C-alpha positions as CSV (number, residue, x, y, z in Angstrom):
1,M,-0.2,-0.4,0.2
2,S,1.2,2.9,-1.3
3,V,1.9,6.5,1.3
4,A,0.8,10.1,-0.5
5,S,3.3,12.2,0.1
6,P,3.4,15.4,2.6
7,G,2.9,17.1,-1.1
8,V,0.4,15.3,-1.9
9,G,-1.4,15.7,1.5
10,L,-1.1,19.6,1.4
11,A,-2.0,20.0,-1.7
12,V,-5.8,18.0,-0.7
13,L,-5.6,19.9,2.5
14,C,-5.7,23.4,0.4
15,L,-8.4,22.6,-1.9
16,V,-10.7,21.3,0.9
17,L,-9.5,24.6,2.8
18,V,-10.2,26.4,-0.3
19,A,-13.6,24.4,-1.1
20,A,-15.2,24.8,2.5
21,S,-14.1,28.1,2.1
22,A,-16.8,29.1,-0.7
23,A,-19.3,26.5,0.0
24,V,-19.9,28.6,3.8
25,Y,-19.5,31.9,0.9
26,R,-22.3,30.5,-1.3
27,F,-24.5,30.1,1.8
28,A,-24.3,33.0,3.8
29,Y,-24.2,35.0,0.8
30,L,-20.8,36.4,1.7
31,G,-20.0,37.0,-2.2
32,S,-19.2,35.4,-6.0
33,M,-18.5,31.7,-4.7
34,L,-15.1,32.4,-7.0
35,I,-13.4,35.7,-4.3
36,V,-11.8,32.4,-2.3
37,P,-10.2,30.3,-4.8
38,G,-9.4,33.3,-7.6
39,A,-7.9,34.7,-4.4
40,A,-5.8,31.7,-3.4
41,V,-4.8,30.5,-6.6
42,R,-3.0,34.2,-6.7
43,A,-1.5,33.8,-3.4
44,I,-0.1,30.8,-5.1
45,V,1.3,32.0,-8.2
46,Q,3.0,34.5,-6.4
47,L,4.3,33.0,-3.6
48,S,5.9,30.5,-5.9
49,V,7.5,33.4,-8.1
50,V,8.5,35.0,-5.1
51,A,10.3,32.3,-3.9
52,L,11.9,31.5,-7.0
53,V,13.4,34.8,-7.3
54,L,14.7,34.5,-3.2
55,A,16.2,31.6,-4.1
56,A,18.5,33.6,-6.3
57,A,18.7,36.9,-5.0
58,L,19.5,35.3,-1.7
59,R,22.8,33.9,-3.3
60,H,24.7,37.3,-2.4
61,L,23.9,40.0,-0.5
62,W,24.3,43.3,-3.4
63,S,21.1,40.8,-4.8
64,S,19.1,41.2,-1.4
65,F,19.6,45.0,-1.1
66,L,17.3,45.0,-4.5
67,V,15.1,42.8,-3.0
68,L,14.4,44.4,-0.5
69,G,14.4,48.1,-2.7
70,V,11.5,46.4,-4.9
71,M,9.7,46.0,-1.8
72,F,10.7,49.3,-0.8
73,A,9.2,50.6,-4.1
74,A,5.7,48.2,-3.5
75,A,5.3,50.4,0.3
76,V,5.6,53.3,-1.4
77,F,3.2,52.9,-4.5
78,T,0.5,51.0,-1.3
79,S,0.6,53.7,1.1
80,A,0.0,56.3,-1.2
81,R,-3.1,54.2,-2.8
82,R,-4.0,53.7,0.3
83,A,-4.2,57.1,1.3
84,R,-5.4,58.0,-1.5
85,A,-3.5,61.3,-1.6
86,G,-2.5,61.1,-5.7
87,R,0.8,62.2,-7.0
88,S,2.0,64.0,-3.5
89,G,2.1,59.9,-1.7
90,A,5.6,59.7,-3.0
91,W,6.8,61.7,-0.2
92,L,5.2,58.8,1.8
93,A,9.3,57.3,0.8
94,A,10.3,59.6,3.5
95,A,7.8,58.2,6.4
96,L,9.1,55.1,5.6
97,A,12.1,55.6,4.8
98,G,12.7,56.9,8.2
99,G,11.0,54.6,9.8
100,W,13.4,52.0,8.1
101,A,16.6,53.5,9.0
102,A,16.0,54.7,12.6
103,V,16.3,50.6,12.8
104,L,17.6,47.8,10.3
105,P,21.7,49.2,10.7
106,V,20.8,49.5,14.5
107,M,20.3,45.7,14.3
108,L,23.1,44.9,11.4
109,V,25.9,47.3,13.3
110,S,24.7,45.3,16.4
111,G,25.6,42.2,14.7
112,V,22.6,41.0,16.2
113,V,20.8,40.3,12.6
114,P,23.6,38.7,10.6
115,L,24.8,41.0,7.1
116,S,23.2,37.8,4.9
117,G,20.5,38.0,2.4
118,P,18.5,35.1,4.3
119,A,18.3,37.2,7.7
120,V,18.0,40.9,5.8
121,V,15.3,40.5,3.7
122,P,12.7,38.7,6.1
123,V,13.3,41.3,8.9
124,G,13.6,44.1,6.9
125,G,10.4,42.8,5.1
126,I,9.1,43.0,8.3
127,I,9.6,45.9,9.6
128,L,8.9,47.4,6.8
129,G,5.1,46.4,6.3
130,G,4.3,47.6,10.5
131,A,6.0,50.5,9.2
132,M,3.8,50.6,5.5
133,T,0.2,50.1,7.4
134,A,0.5,52.2,10.3
135,T,1.8,54.9,7.6
136,S,-0.5,54.1,5.0
137,L,-3.6,54.5,8.7
138,A,-2.0,57.3,9.6
139,A,-2.0,59.3,6.3
140,R,-5.4,58.2,5.4
141,R,-7.0,59.5,9.2
142,A,-5.2,63.2,8.8
143,L,-6.3,63.7,5.2
144,D,-9.8,63.3,5.9
145,A,-9.0,65.2,9.6
146,V,-8.1,68.3,6.7
147,H,-11.2,67.7,4.7
148,D,-14.0,67.0,7.3
149,R,-12.5,69.5,10.2
150,R,-11.1,72.7,7.3
151,G,-13.7,74.6,9.4
152,E,-12.1,74.2,12.7
153,I,-7.9,74.3,10.8
154,E,-9.2,78.1,9.5
155,A,-10.2,79.1,13.3
156,A,-7.3,77.9,14.0
157,M,-5.9,80.3,11.8
158,S,-7.9,83.2,12.7
159,L,-6.8,82.6,16.0
160,G,-3.1,83.4,14.9
161,F,-1.6,79.4,14.4
162,D,0.0,79.4,11.3
163,D,-0.4,76.5,8.3
164,R,0.8,73.8,9.6
165,H,0.2,74.2,13.5
166,A,-3.4,74.8,12.5
167,R,-3.1,71.7,10.9
168,L,-1.8,69.5,13.8
169,E,-4.1,70.8,16.4
170,I,-6.7,68.5,14.0
171,I,-4.5,65.7,13.2
172,R,-1.8,65.0,15.8
173,S,-5.1,62.5,17.5
174,T,-5.2,60.1,14.2
175,A,-1.7,59.4,14.8
176,A,-1.9,57.1,18.0
177,D,-4.9,55.4,15.8
178,A,-1.9,54.4,13.4
179,L,-0.2,53.3,16.2
180,L,-2.7,51.7,18.3
181,P,-2.9,48.1,16.1
182,G,1.3,47.9,16.8
183,V,0.6,48.7,20.3
184,D,-2.0,46.4,20.3
185,Q,-0.1,43.4,19.1
186,T,3.2,43.8,21.4
187,R,0.3,44.3,24.3
188,T,-1.3,41.0,23.6
189,V,1.8,38.7,22.3
190,G,1.9,35.8,23.6
191,L,-1.6,36.2,24.9
192,V,-4.2,36.1,22.0
193,T,-1.6,35.8,18.8
194,L,1.9,33.4,18.3
195,P,3.5,36.3,15.5
196,G,5.3,34.6,12.6
197,A,9.0,34.8,13.6
198,F,7.8,32.8,16.9
199,V,7.2,30.6,14.6
200,G,9.8,30.2,12.7
201,V,12.1,30.4,15.4
202,L,10.4,27.4,16.9
203,I,9.9,25.4,14.0
204,A,13.0,25.8,13.1
205,S,15.3,26.1,16.5
206,G,12.4,23.9,18.3
207,S,13.7,26.6,21.4
208,A,10.9,28.4,23.1
209,S,12.9,30.8,24.8
210,R,15.5,31.6,21.9
211,A,12.8,31.9,19.2
212,A,11.2,34.7,22.3
213,A,14.1,36.9,22.0
214,V,13.9,36.5,18.5
215,Q,9.9,37.8,18.7
216,I,10.5,40.5,21.2
217,L,13.8,42.0,19.5
218,V,11.0,42.6,16.1
219,L,8.4,43.8,18.0
220,L,10.1,46.0,19.2
221,G,11.8,47.2,16.5
222,L,8.8,47.7,15.0
223,L,7.7,49.7,17.1
224,L,10.1,52.0,16.9
225,A,10.0,51.4,12.3
226,Q,6.6,52.4,13.5
227,S,6.5,54.9,15.5
228,C,9.0,57.2,13.1
229,A,7.3,56.4,10.7
230,V,4.1,57.9,11.6
231,A,5.6,61.4,13.1
232,V,7.4,61.8,9.6
233,T,3.4,60.7,7.8
234,I,1.8,64.0,10.2
235,E,4.8,66.5,10.0
236,L,4.7,66.1,5.9
237,V,0.9,66.4,5.9
238,A,1.0,69.0,8.2
239,R,2.9,71.3,6.0
240,G,1.2,70.4,3.0
241,R,4.0,68.1,1.6
242,I,1.4,65.1,1.6
243,R,-2.4,66.4,0.1
244,R,-5.3,65.2,-1.8
245,P,-5.7,65.8,-5.5
246,R,-8.0,68.2,-5.9
247,H,-11.3,67.1,-8.5
């Protein structure tokens, strides 16, 4: 009697999960049954391509940094689109670079993260992804506040505030909202969820203490990166560098 390979078992399990999700969509009227299969196919294709690219790129340090550059460009584009900032969203590159620069060089110089592709790309990607999420949320909410509370900004200016300070008075609270998911993730780690870095190191090394140490490092790095990125974002919105396009 033959035994199915792990690869076959994984494929069958994936098909069952997709079919079950599609069935829930159908019977609960959540949308088209094709949404989940379509998303699954896209994920398979994208991850397969990424795996092939990374397998080649991570062999050399220069190509690893090239991968990070592509990831950075994608993050800037995504943040600008989510914020609906039009061409001015290019300024979000400064916010993301600020968050990245505050964390990644320190980790590399200290030797905590080895200067090698298999270490730099995953850690850099995690830090960049967290900074992107916070930046997108901060920019979107700040621009919404500037639009919706324009009267309050003009009232502040009539009292002697310049344009920058009048906007800051309105949008500063949005910064705290943008940082809240990252803070909550750090507060509840281990109690509500076991993040990917913890699980990955735990599976690879079998050491729970080592996995916890790596996860703490990542979470604290994320807090610093997100704080810096959001601070720059709010300042750029206050100065009018990032704004909604006029129609």
